[in-house]
C-alpha positions as CSV (number, residue, x, y, z in Angstrom):
1,M,-5.8,32.4,-5.0
2,A,-7.3,32.0,-8.5
3,V,-9.7,29.1,-8.9
4,R,-9.4,26.8,-11.9
5,Q,-12.8,25.9,-13.2
6,R,-13.4,23.3,-16.0
7,N,-16.1,22.8,-18.5
8,N,-15.8,19.9,-20.9
9,G,-12.2,20.7,-21.6
10,L,-12.6,24.5,-21.6
11,R,-11.5,26.4,-18.5
12,K,-10.6,29.8,-17.1
13,R,-8.0,30.4,-14.5
14,C,-10.0,33.0,-12.6
15,G,-12.4,33.3,-9.7
16,C,-15.4,34.3,-11.9
17,P,-18.5,32.1,-11.7
18,R,-18.8,29.7,-14.5
19,R,-22.0,31.3,-15.7
20,R,-20.1,34.5,-16.3
21,W,-17.3,32.9,-18.3
22,G,-18.7,34.3,-21.5
23,E,-18.7,37.8,-20.1
24,C,-15.5,38.0,-18.1
25,S,-12.3,39.2,-19.9
26,H,-10.0,36.4,-18.6
27,P,-8.5,34.2,-21.4
28,W,-9.8,30.7,-22.3
29,H,-7.6,27.6,-21.9
30,V,-7.9,24.0,-23.0
31,N,-7.3,20.8,-21.0
32,F,-7.4,17.8,-23.3
33,K,-6.0,14.3,-23.0
34,W,-5.4,12.0,-26.0
35,K,-3.7,8.6,-25.9
36,G,-2.0,9.3,-22.6
37,T,-0.8,12.8,-23.5
38,H,-2.1,15.9,-21.8
39,Y,-2.5,19.1,-23.8
40,R,-2.8,22.2,-21.7
41,L,-3.0,25.2,-24.0
42,S,-4.0,28.9,-24.2
43,L,-6.6,29.4,-26.9
44,D,-5.5,33.0,-27.5
45,R,-2.0,31.8,-28.3
46,Q,-3.3,28.9,-30.4
47,S,-5.6,31.1,-32.5
48,N,-3.1,34.0,-32.7
49,G,-5.8,36.3,-31.5
50,E,-8.3,36.9,-28.7
51,I,-11.1,34.5,-28.1
52,R,-14.0,36.7,-26.9
53,S,-17.0,34.4,-26.6
54,R,-17.8,30.9,-25.4
55,S,-18.9,29.9,-28.9
56,E,-15.6,31.0,-30.3
57,A,-13.8,29.0,-27.6
58,R,-15.8,25.9,-28.3
59,A,-15.1,26.2,-32.1
60,E,-11.4,26.6,-31.5
61,L,-11.5,23.7,-29.0
62,D,-13.1,21.4,-31.6
63,R,-10.5,22.4,-34.2
64,I,-7.6,21.6,-31.8
65,R,-9.2,18.3,-30.8
66,S,-9.7,17.2,-34.4
67,A,-6.1,18.1,-35.2
68,I,-4.7,16.2,-32.2
69,R,-6.8,13.1,-33.1
70,A,-5.6,13.3,-36.7
71,G,-2.0,13.6,-35.6
72,T,-1.6,17.0,-37.4
73,F,-1.6,19.3,-34.4
74,R,1.3,21.7,-33.8
75,T,1.4,24.2,-31.0
76,A,1.2,27.7,-32.1
77,R,4.7,29.1,-31.7
78,D,6.8,31.2,-33.9
79,E,9.1,29.3,-36.3
80,S,12.1,31.1,-34.9
81,Q,11.2,29.6,-31.5
82,V,10.9,26.2,-32.9
83,R,14.4,26.6,-34.3
84,G,15.7,27.2,-30.8
85,E,15.8,31.1,-30.6
86,L,14.2,31.1,-27.2
87,T,16.1,32.6,-24.3
88,F,16.2,30.3,-21.2
89,T,13.8,32.6,-19.4
90,Q,11.3,32.4,-22.3
91,F,11.7,28.6,-22.5
92,A,11.2,28.4,-18.7
93,R,7.9,30.3,-19.0
94,L,6.7,27.9,-21.7
95,W,7.7,24.9,-19.6
96,H,5.9,26.4,-16.6
97,E,2.7,26.9,-18.6
98,G,2.9,23.5,-20.2
99,N,4.0,21.4,-17.3
100,G,5.7,23.1,-14.3
101,Q,2.6,24.6,-12.8
102,Y,1.0,21.2,-12.5
103,L,3.8,19.7,-10.4
104,V,3.4,19.2,-6.7
105,K,6.1,21.8,-5.7
106,A,5.4,24.4,-8.4
107,R,6.1,27.3,-6.1
108,D,9.4,25.7,-4.9
109,N,10.4,25.2,-8.6
110,R,9.6,28.9,-9.4
111,Y,11.9,30.0,-6.6
112,H,14.8,27.8,-7.8
113,L,14.3,28.9,-11.4
114,G,14.5,32.5,-10.3
115,L,18.0,31.8,-8.8
116,I,19.1,29.9,-11.9
117,E,17.9,32.7,-14.3
118,A,19.6,35.4,-12.3
119,F,23.0,33.6,-12.2
120,V,25.6,35.6,-14.1
121,L,27.6,33.3,-16.4
122,P,31.4,33.7,-15.8
123,G,33.6,35.2,-18.5
124,T,30.7,37.1,-20.2
125,E,31.3,40.8,-21.1
126,P,28.9,42.5,-20.9
127,P,27.5,40.3,-18.1
128,V,25.0,37.7,-19.4
129,T,22.7,35.8,-17.0
130,F,21.6,32.2,-17.4
131,G,18.1,33.5,-18.2
132,Q,19.3,35.8,-21.0
133,K,21.2,33.1,-22.9
134,L,19.5,31.1,-25.6
135,A,18.1,27.8,-24.2
136,S,19.6,25.9,-27.2
137,A,23.1,27.4,-26.4
138,I,23.2,26.4,-22.7
139,T,26.3,24.2,-22.3
140,V,27.7,21.7,-19.8
141,G,30.1,24.4,-18.7
142,D,27.2,26.8,-17.9
143,I,25.5,24.3,-15.7
144,E,28.8,23.3,-14.0
145,S,29.5,27.0,-13.3
146,Y,26.1,27.3,-11.6
147,R,26.8,24.1,-9.6
148,A,30.2,25.5,-8.5
149,A,28.5,28.8,-7.4
150,R,26.0,26.8,-5.3
151,R,28.8,24.9,-3.7
152,Q,30.6,28.1,-2.8
153,Q,27.3,29.2,-1.1
154,R,27.7,26.0,1.0
155,R,24.4,24.6,-0.3
156,S,23.8,20.9,0.5
157,A,24.1,18.1,-2.1
158,V,20.3,17.7,-1.9
159,T,19.7,21.4,-2.7
160,I,22.1,21.4,-5.6
161,N,20.6,18.1,-7.0
162,H,17.1,19.7,-6.8
163,D,18.3,22.4,-9.2
164,L,20.1,19.9,-11.5
165,K,17.1,17.6,-11.6
166,L,14.8,20.6,-12.4
167,L,17.0,21.6,-15.3
168,R,17.3,18.1,-16.6
169,K,13.5,17.7,-16.5
170,M,13.0,21.0,-18.3
171,F,15.4,20.1,-21.1
172,N,13.9,16.7,-21.6
173,W,10.5,18.3,-21.9
174,G,11.8,20.8,-24.4
175,I,13.1,18.0,-26.6
176,R,9.8,16.1,-26.3
177,F,7.7,19.1,-27.5
178,G,10.1,20.3,-30.2
179,Y,11.5,23.4,-28.5
180,L,15.0,21.9,-28.4
181,D,17.1,19.4,-30.3
182,E,19.4,18.3,-27.5
183,T,20.1,18.5,-23.8
184,P,23.4,19.4,-22.2
185,F,22.8,16.5,-19.7
186,K,23.5,13.9,-22.4
187,R,25.7,13.4,-25.5
188,G,24.3,10.4,-27.2
189,P,24.2,7.6,-24.7
190,V,26.7,9.3,-22.4
191,T,25.6,11.3,-19.4
192,T,27.6,14.5,-19.3
193,I,26.3,16.0,-16.1
194,S,26.1,13.8,-13.0
195,L,24.3,14.6,-9.7
196,E,26.0,15.4,-6.4
197,R,26.7,12.5,-4.2
198,E,24.2,12.6,-1.3
199,I,24.6,11.0,2.1
200,A,22.5,7.8,2.1
201,R,19.3,8.3,4.1
202,S,20.1,5.3,6.3
203,K,23.4,7.0,7.4
204,R,22.2,10.6,8.0
205,F,21.8,9.7,11.7
206,Q,24.8,7.7,12.8
207,S,23.4,7.1,16.2
208,E,20.5,8.0,18.6
209,E,22.8,10.7,20.0
210,D,22.6,12.5,16.6
211,E,18.8,12.5,16.7
212,H,18.8,13.8,20.3
213,R,21.2,16.6,19.5
214,L,19.1,17.7,16.5
215,L,15.8,17.6,18.5
216,A,17.4,19.5,21.4
217,A,18.6,22.3,19.1
218,A,15.2,22.6,17.3
219,P,12.6,25.2,18.4
220,P,9.2,23.7,19.4
221,L,7.5,23.7,16.0
222,L,10.5,22.4,14.1
223,H,10.9,19.8,16.8
224,A,7.4,18.6,16.2
225,V,7.9,18.5,12.4
226,I,11.1,16.5,12.8
227,V,9.5,13.9,15.0
228,A,6.6,13.5,12.5
229,M,9.1,13.0,9.7
230,L,11.0,10.5,11.7
231,E,7.9,8.5,12.7
232,T,6.3,8.5,9.3
233,A,9.2,8.8,6.8
234,C,7.2,11.6,5.1
235,R,8.8,14.4,3.1
236,P,8.8,17.9,4.8
237,G,6.2,19.2,2.4
238,E,3.9,16.3,3.1
239,V,4.1,16.9,6.9
240,L,3.7,20.7,6.7
241,S,0.6,20.3,4.4
242,L,-1.1,17.8,6.8
243,Q,-4.5,18.9,7.9
244,W,-6.7,17.5,10.7
245,A,-9.1,16.1,8.2
246,D,-6.2,13.7,7.2
247,V,-5.7,12.5,10.8
248,N,-7.8,9.8,12.4
249,L,-6.7,9.3,16.0
250,E,-9.4,6.7,16.7
251,R,-8.1,4.4,14.0
252,G,-4.5,5.5,14.6
253,E,-4.0,6.5,10.9
254,L,-3.1,9.5,8.9
255,T,-3.6,10.0,5.2
256,I,-1.1,11.6,2.8
257,R,-3.4,12.8,-0.1
258,A,-2.3,12.1,-3.6
259,A,-2.5,15.9,-4.4
260,K,0.2,16.5,-1.8
261,S,2.4,13.6,-2.5
262,K,5.4,13.8,-4.8
263,T,4.4,10.4,-6.3
264,R,0.8,11.5,-6.8
265,T,-0.4,8.4,-4.9
266,E,-2.4,8.4,-1.7
267,R,-0.8,6.7,1.4
268,I,-2.3,5.7,4.7
269,L,0.2,5.5,7.5
270,P,0.0,4.2,11.1
271,I,0.3,6.6,14.0
272,S,3.0,5.5,16.4
273,A,2.7,6.0,20.2
274,R,5.3,8.8,20.0
275,L,3.5,10.6,17.2
276,R,0.1,10.1,18.9
277,G,1.3,12.0,22.0
278,L,2.6,14.8,19.8
279,L,-0.7,15.0,17.8
280,E,-2.8,15.0,20.9
281,M,-0.9,18.0,22.3
282,R,-1.5,19.9,19.1
283,R,-5.1,19.0,18.7
284,C,-6.6,22.0,20.4
285,D,-6.2,25.8,20.2
286,P,-5.1,27.9,23.2
287,A,-8.7,28.1,24.4
288,G,-8.9,24.3,24.6
289,K,-11.2,24.0,21.5
290,E,-10.4,21.3,19.0
291,L,-9.1,22.7,15.7
292,G,-11.3,22.2,12.6
293,P,-10.7,19.7,9.8
294,D,-9.2,22.3,7.5
295,A,-6.7,23.5,10.1
296,Y,-3.0,22.6,9.6
297,V,-1.6,20.1,12.1
298,F,1.8,21.8,12.1
299,G,0.6,25.4,11.6
300,D,0.4,28.1,14.2
301,E,-1.8,27.9,17.4
302,A,-4.9,28.6,15.3
303,G,-4.0,26.0,12.7
304,R,-3.1,28.5,10.0
């Protein structure tokens, strides 16, 4: 996986050593925060050319910082794009570069975006996909057609809402940064697209029998993950990303790191007796040796 290395606001998304940044061919990027707003930009795109040296990158960074502080900065995009001539796929890429890749579940979002972009809008001849349509021309009807298709696929309300929330977040970001003038999710103060009605979390298990039936049907690894979720109230991704460095059996605590939390806040949770027994059974590999701190608690037998 590519390593992000930073140097006073300048960075490269590559695995090259920092001392070789001036020589390697990978593009330069900017990460700058001003008055609570993060600016994550490609220097090549901002300069409409290729930044070849570290000195050029620093000069361009100084220019961008000065413009941001003076309130005169505009991202370098074609005026036709500013006027809303981006296809949804082009808009999605800009959103990913500007915001999406920094979210906790970036990979999950990319998967769902792929499904949305590939969806063929009904009544179009020749067929037009969601991704091919102009982002500014996406309508309430387009999104409702996608929702209906997901219902026909028997997707859960939670899954459908994930897609709707993702789209809503993207359109709001587009308005904030000047790519779009409006969102199909709202017309004035009126919400035009509502979310699916989900079963209340408190009612998803009607009785202890429901829990027993679910656990009895689950294979061993999924059984362990479900027990951990029930005992900690953690999200699936938080449980699956748990490593032994985050578990302290002596103190009876486990830590959900901020980087792995949807809310970006660290949480320290108590280990119940039921969860402790499960963790102790998973603590060692098949040879009886304790797994290392980087091993995953709910990985395979080797902690991968």
